[in-house]
N, C-alpha and C positions, 0 to 999 in steps of 0.2 A: 405633886407626884400622884400618879394613878396606881395606887397600891394594888398589887396582884395582877396587873395587866401590862402587856408590852405592845407598843404602837409600831406598826409597820406600814410603809408605803407599798404601792404595787411593785412587782418585781422589775428589776432592771431589764430582764429578758423581754418582758411584755412591752415596756416603754421603748426599748431600742428597736424591736420589730415593728412597732407602729411608726416610728420615725423613718425607718429604712424602707418600708413597703408602702407607706401611706394608706394602710388598711388596718382594720381591727384584727389583731392577731388571733382572737378567739372566734370571730365570725366572718371575717373577710370583707365586711362592709367598708366602703371608702372612708378614709380619715379626712378631716377638713382642717386646713391651716388658716388662721386668721389673726389679725391684730385685735386684741381685746379692747373693748370700750369701758369695761369695769374689771376690777380685780377678781381673780378666781384662784382657788388653790390647785397647785400641781399635785396630782395624786402619787407622784413618784418621790419627790423631795420634800413634800408637805410644806412648801413655802409658797407664798403668794406669787402668782404671775400677775404683774401689775398692769393696769390700763396702759395701753400703748405698746406692750410687749407682744411678741408672736407666741401663739399657743396652738397646740394640736388637739383637736376634738375627735374622739373615737368611741365606739361602743365597747363597754367593758362589763363583764359579769363577775361580781365578787363571790358568787356561789358556783363557779365553774365546776362542772362534773356532777352537780346536784340534779336530781330528777326534775326539780322545779326551778329553772333558771330565772334570774332577775337582771337582765342586761339593761344598761342605761348609758347615757353620755358622760364622759369624763374629760377633763383637760389635763395635759402635761405640757411642760415647756417644749417648744419646738426644737431647741438645741439641747444637747445632752446636759443632764444635771445629776448631781450626786444623790443617790437614794437616801431617804431619811434613815439615819442611824437608829436601829431598833432601840427603843428607850421606854421607860415607864412614864415619861413626861408628855403631856399634851402639847402639841406643836404651838409654840408661842404666837406665831403669825396668824393662827386660825382661831384664837380666843376672841377676837373682836366681832365675830359674826355668829348668829344663832345656829346651833347644831342639834340634831336629833340623835340620841343614843339608843340604838335598837339592840337589846341584849338577847342572845340566842343560846339555846341549850343543844342537846343532841338532836340529830336529824333535822336541823334548821328550824327548830321550833322556837318561835319568838316568845320570850318569857315576859319581857316588859319593855316599855319605851318611855324615855325621859326626854323632855324638851328643855334645853339649856339656852337661856337668852344670850344675846351678844354681851360679852364681858361678864358672863355668869360664872359660877363656881364649878367648872368642869371637874376639878379634882374631887370635890365633895360628892358630885353626882356619880362619878366612877367608883368612889369608895363605897357609896350606898349600894351600887350594883354588885360590887365585889363581895358583899355580905351574903348574897344569894348563891349557895353552892351549886345550883343547877345551871348557872350561867357559864358557858364555855368561852364565848367571845362576844365582842360588841362591834357592830358596824356603826361608824359615825357618819352621818349624812347631813347634807345641807337642809336646814329646816325650810328655807325659802324655795329651793328648787327640787328637793327630794333626792338629789343624786348622791351616790356613794363618794365619801371623802377618804376614809381610811378604816383599817381594822385594828382593834385592840384585842389581843388574845390573852387568855389566862396563862400566867407563867407557871 
């Protein structure tokens, strides 16, 4: 359990709009549907999209509305999936791959960054981050690709 933080996937509205329009809801860039050759996390349900399954790739900015955007590619299931239920638990299916935990304070100021190896102790890493009162939220990113996976917000 990630004491003091709540995990959320991207909004259902964003995921549904990308599926319906085949465009990035935030930027209007074309979305791309493909059959994956290796697994990747769905940023909506926070479960793996397995190799051989269809996925939708589109541009997403987890800092939407900020003066310094940071858009990048993300995958979601091509077909509708249930959004990850907000929880204090790190998504089980995502523990097997290395993740970078980028902790932010006010005004998108990065306070610290922690690399957690595949099958590492994500809970201990998040607990250590929680001891810093300046941290408001954490972006969990793929260590290999650098892309946004999910947000964990201070409760």
